[in-house]
Structure formats: structure tokens, C-alpha cells
Legacy VTK file of the C-alpha trace (Angstrom):
# vtk DataFile Version 3.0
C-alpha trace
ASCII
DATASET POLYDATA
POINTS 64 float
188.634 18.403 64.520
188.046 19.345 60.914
184.559 17.723 60.906
183.606 19.649 63.974
184.741 22.933 62.450
182.668 22.223 59.284
179.637 21.298 61.361
179.917 24.554 63.295
180.160 26.585 60.083
177.176 24.694 58.600
175.156 25.568 61.738
176.261 29.192 61.477
175.037 29.242 57.863
171.692 27.716 58.889
171.376 30.357 61.605
171.996 33.082 59.046
169.285 31.569 56.978
166.860 31.724 59.873
167.695 35.359 60.362
166.881 36.001 56.704
170.524 36.792 55.804
170.291 34.614 52.774
173.241 36.105 50.861
175.553 35.512 53.853
174.215 32.005 54.367
174.723 31.196 50.717
178.330 32.364 50.800
179.043 30.352 53.926
177.562 27.218 52.391
179.659 27.715 49.287
182.825 28.248 51.367
182.063 24.953 53.149
181.890 23.234 49.777
185.161 24.748 48.759
186.794 23.138 51.749
184.729 19.901 51.618
183.144 19.241 48.243
181.310 16.199 49.516
179.388 17.985 52.262
175.942 16.973 51.019
173.912 19.008 53.481
175.454 22.232 52.158
174.395 21.311 48.656
170.883 20.572 49.849
170.574 23.921 51.679
171.827 25.730 48.572
169.269 23.891 46.458
166.479 24.843 48.862
167.544 28.510 48.892
167.644 28.552 45.113
164.201 26.994 44.856
162.842 29.527 47.335
164.156 32.284 45.080
162.307 30.667 42.150
165.604 29.548 40.478
164.626 25.969 39.740
167.450 25.309 37.326
170.108 26.306 39.830
168.270 24.307 42.498
168.501 21.205 40.292
172.159 21.908 39.593
172.941 21.660 43.307
171.217 18.263 43.559
173.017 16.629 40.633
LINES 1 65
64 0 1 2 3 4 5 6 7 8 9 10 11 12 13 14 15 16 17 18 19 20 21 22 23 24 25 26 27 28 29 30 31 32 33 34 35 36 37 38 39 40 41 42 43 44 45 46 47 48 49 50 51 52 53 54 55 56 57 58 59 60 61 62 63
């Protein structure tokens, strides 16, 4: 059940991204990682969002 809840939250964050609500999506991805620090896809989305903002250093931090 926990995995399903995390997947739903991830999909909600992705939808927020598509709606250009980047700050909200970022916060939701981070909250997912607070609950499940090994959720790789959330790190990848955060890295992509950072790179899109031109923040290469932060993008690389998320992929380490």
C-alpha cells in the first residue's frame, strides 16, 4: 500500500510539472524523498528541474 501511495504522489508531482507549477512539484518530490530516501525517480525529476533552471551544480547534487 505504501508503494502505491508513493507512486500516486510521484504522478501528482509530475502532473504539477506539466502544469508549470514547478515550485509545487519540487516540494512534492522532496516530500516523497523525506518518506522514501531511495525513490530514485524523484531525485531524477529534481535534477531535471534544477538543470532546466540553469542550476547545474544542484542538478549534479541530486544525481550523486
